[in-house]
Structure formats: structure tokens, C-alpha cells
N, C-alpha and C positions, 0 to 999 in steps of 0.2 A: 707637797704642794697643798696649800690651804684653798678650799673652794668656798667662796663667800657669795651669798645671794642678796644680802640686805646692806643698805648703805651705812647703818650705824656700826655694824661689825667691821666694815671696811674702814671707817674712820677711826675706830679704836685701834685697829692694827696699824694704820697710818701714823697715829700719834705715838705708838710704841717705837716705830722705826725712827720717827723724827727725833725722839728723845735720845736714840742711839746714834744720831748724826748720819744715818744711812742716806745715800743718794738713791732716789726712786725713779725708775724708768717705767714707762707705760706704753703698751702696744694695744690699741683698740682694734677689734676685729668683729666681723659678723659670723665667725665660725667657718665650718667647712674648710679647715686649714690645709694649705699646701706648702710646698717648700719656700715659696715667696714669703708667706707669713712667718715661717720658722726662721728664715733669714733675718727678719726684723727682730725676732726674739734674741737671736744670737748676737746681733749688733747691740741690742739693749743691754745684754749681760756684760758686754765689754766696757760699758760706760757707767754702770751703776751697781750697787751692792744688793739692791732689791728690784725685782721685776714683777710688774702686775700686767696681766693680759686680760682683756675683757672680751666676752662673747655676748653680743646683743644684736639681733636682727632688727634694725631700726625701721619701724613702719613709716616714720615721718619723711624718709628720703625716697620712698617708692611712689611712683605715680599711679593713677587709678587703673591703668592697663598693664602695669608691670608685675613682676614675678614674686611678690612678697610671700604668698602661700606656698609657691613652688620652690622658693629659695632652698638650696640643699642644706640639710642639717646632719652633721656627723659628730655628735657630741662625745660619744665614747672614744672614738678615734682621736678627736681633738684633745681630750683630757690626757690620754696616754702620751701623745706627742709632746705636749707642754710639760708634763711631769718628767719625761725623759730628758728635757732640756734644762731642768732645774728651775722652772718658774716658781716664784714664791707664792703668788696669789693668782687664782683664776676667779675673776669677778663676773658673775652671771646674773645681772639684775633682771627683774620682771618688768614687762611693759606697764603693768598697773602701778608700779612704784616709780618708774621713770616718768610716766605721763599720768600722774595721779588725778588730774582734773580732766583727762581726756584730750585727744589730739586737737579737737576743735577749740579748746580753751587754752592751749599751751602757749606760753610766751616763747617767742622764737628769736634766734640770732640770724642776721643776714648780712653778708659782706657785699656791699653794692659794687656794681661794675663787674668784678671778677665772676660773680655768681650768675650773670645774665648772658654771658657770651659762650660760644663754642658748645660744650656739653650742656651748659645752663640754658642755652637757647633750645636745644633739642629736648631737654628734660626740665621744664619749668618747675621751680620749687625744690628741685633735687638738692642743690647746694644749701638752701635754707635748712633742709632737714639734716644735712651733714653737719653744718656749722652748729646747729642747735644741740645735737646729741654729743658732738665732740666737746662743746663748751660745758655741757652738763657733766660729762664723764671727767673732764679736767677738774671741775669743782668737787667731784666726789673723791677722785684718786689723789688730787693735788700732787702731781709728779714734778720732779725737777727736769725731766727730759721725756719727750714722746717721739715715737718712731713711726714713720709712714712710708709706704712704698712709692717710688717714683712712677710706677705704671699709671697711677691716678694722678698725673702731673697737675692738672688744674685743681683737683681737690687739695693737693699739697699746698699750692699757692693760696687758695682760699683760707686754709687753716693758718698758714703763716701770717696772712694779713689780719685775721681775726685776733690772733695772739698779740700782734703788735698794737692793733687798734684798741683792744680792751685791756692793755697793759698787764697781760698775764705774766707771771713770774716763772716761766719755764722756757726751755729751748726745744725747737722742733728740728728733727733730723730726718732728711730724706735718704732712702736706701735704694740703690739701683735695682731696676727690674730683674726679677729672676725668670729665666726662659727655659722652655723645653729644648731638647737637643736640636729640633728643627727650627728654632727661633720663636715659636709662639710664646707670647707673654703668659705666664702662669696666672690663672684666674679661676675663681670658684665656678664661674659660669661656663668654663670649658667643658664641664661635665654634661651640659645640655646638648653638646654637639653630637650628631650622628657620626658613625664611622667615616662616611664619605665626607661630611663637613669638616671633620677633624683633619683630614688629609689636605683640604683646601685652606684651612684657617691660617697657616703660616704665611700665606701670600700677603696678608695685611702688613706684616713686618717687612716682608721683602719689598713691597712697593714704597713704603716710607724710607727704607734704606736706599732704594734706587734714587729717590728724590734727593736724599742727603748726599749721595755720591755725585749726582749731577751738579748740585750746588757747589760742592767742594772742588769740582773740576772746573768751575768758573761760570756755569750757567746762572742767569738771573731772571729767566723767563718763568717766574714762579707759577703764574696762572696756567701756562702750558704744561708744566711738569705735573701740577695737581690734576688737570684735566685728563692727562694721559694715564695717571695712576688710577683715577676713578673709573676710566674706561676699562682698564685691565681688570680691576676688581669686579666690575659689573659683568664682564664677559666670563669671569671665572665662577660666577654664581652668587657673589655678594650683592647686597643692597647698600651702597655707600651712604653713610649719614653725613660725614664731613671729612675733609682733609684740610688742615689749616697750617700755614707757616706763620709763626708768631715770634715776637721777642720772648726769650726765655725768662727775662726778669720781670716784664710787665704784662705779658700775654696780649699786648696790643699788636696791631699790624706792624710789620717790619719796616723800620726807617733806615735811612742811609747810615746812621750812626750805630745801628745795632750790630753787634758782633757775635753775641750769644743767642742762638736761635733754637727753636723747638718745633718739630713737626708733630702735630697731633692728629690722630685719626680715629674714627669710629665707623663701624660697618656692621650690618646684620648678615648673619648666615642663618637662613630660616628665621626662627624667632629669637635667636641668640645674638645679643649685641656685644661685639668685641671692641675694645679700645686698646690703643697703643700709642707710643710716642718715641721720639728719638731726638736727643739734643745734639747740637753741633756748633762749632766755632768757626767763623769765617774771617 
């Protein structure tokens, strides 16, 4: 596995691959890799002859009161895991190279509409930071395919919209959420949970699963279902942020014609913000 930290070396490597007609797959990450990330890499390897993984903790997508400095970093373990999977290039750019004029002067990319709702309403500016760094990384790596986890469902829709709107020549692949044995969606932030919180955490998935089961059994009182789930989470020790039932294709409120739905949820356990979602067809 080649470790590259500067953009020019990455582009030279990319040109060599391009001359050899290689298909290039890309998996952008912020490190602290878990089995969910490694699942993305495994899927990428099924579709392409060369795989690039990036590790970059992006300051532009963290709010002023969020956990940029505390974000877990496990670089040596990450390198070993990626090398074991046969990754071709690990790209680890520096913030001074990514944002050479400083964050306050950075040109940004923003997907209207999708970026302002649900998670975007709770974390203003977050999806602007995501879209900007992903756009920049796509320009650097120039992949044919890129892979993202469906746990961050809204992020995936934002990126798909950006790629379409900016006429980018690559395909975006969503990969189903990897879960712990008790149902908790794998996340780098799970490491923040105390032992007691970790026991409670799977309830977020249990509650959205309960909503899905109720809808599949014929219930259409969506507001009552959401209120009940929020009540159960609060009683268990969560501070619910939102539970939303939306169209899985547009993320707009569900209409009579919508058959593909997604339940999206976010809640705090202590200072740790957990997110999850569940797609269903009716």
C-alpha cells in the first residue's frame, strides 16, 4: 500500500493508472476505521482494479461546539487494516494543503434544500462542509466510483445531488449500514459512550424498527408513532434530536404517492450524538 500525503504525487499515480485503463474506486473517511468502513473498502475492491482510501478529519464540517479536537484518531491501526485489505493508496492530506487560504476564505460547495433539513437543521453548515471536502477530494482523486455508507443517509443524498448538479463523471454507491450484534449502527463516535450508555444505545435502532413494523402492519398515524418513540427514548436516557419519516428518494415529507420511505433518527446519549435510519417499502 502506497501512502501519499501530497496532491501532486497522488495525481502522478492517478495518471499512471489512467494510462493502464484501470478503474479507480474511492472511499473517503475521517479515520478511526471500523468494520463499516472496511465493508466499503471490500465493496470498492469488487468493482475496481485500484482502490484509494483517504483519511482526513475535515474541520469545515464541525460546528463550533462539536468534537473536532476530540475526534478519535487511530492512524496506525487504520493503516494496518487497510493494508490487510489490499488498498492501493492511502491518501492523507494535510489541512494546510486542503484549505491553503484558510477556512474563512475557502470557496465552498452547497447543495440547496437537502442541506438545510433534518440533520442540516440541527447542524447548520455541516453539509456545506461535507459537500466542499468531498468535491475537493473527487477533484484530487478523480475516481470512477465512490463508496459511502447508508448510515449517513442524508449525507449520501447530498453527495448524489452534488455529483448530478455539477456533472461529475463518476458513480456513487451506497453500502448498507454495518451493525453490532445488538443492532447498534457502527460509528466512530460509539467509542465516546460509557459502558452504561453503550447498553442503552441499541434502543435507537429498536425504536425506528418498531415504527417501521407498525407502518408495515398498516398504521398511518405517523405523528403518534414518532411521539411514542421519542417518549421511549427520553425515558431510557436519550435526548432525542429528531425522528423523521421521509420519502427515501427526495427526503421530503411523505406524500400519498410515496412508496419508498426512510425513517431517520438522531439522539444524544450524554454528549454523544447517534444517528441511524431504516428504509422500507409500503
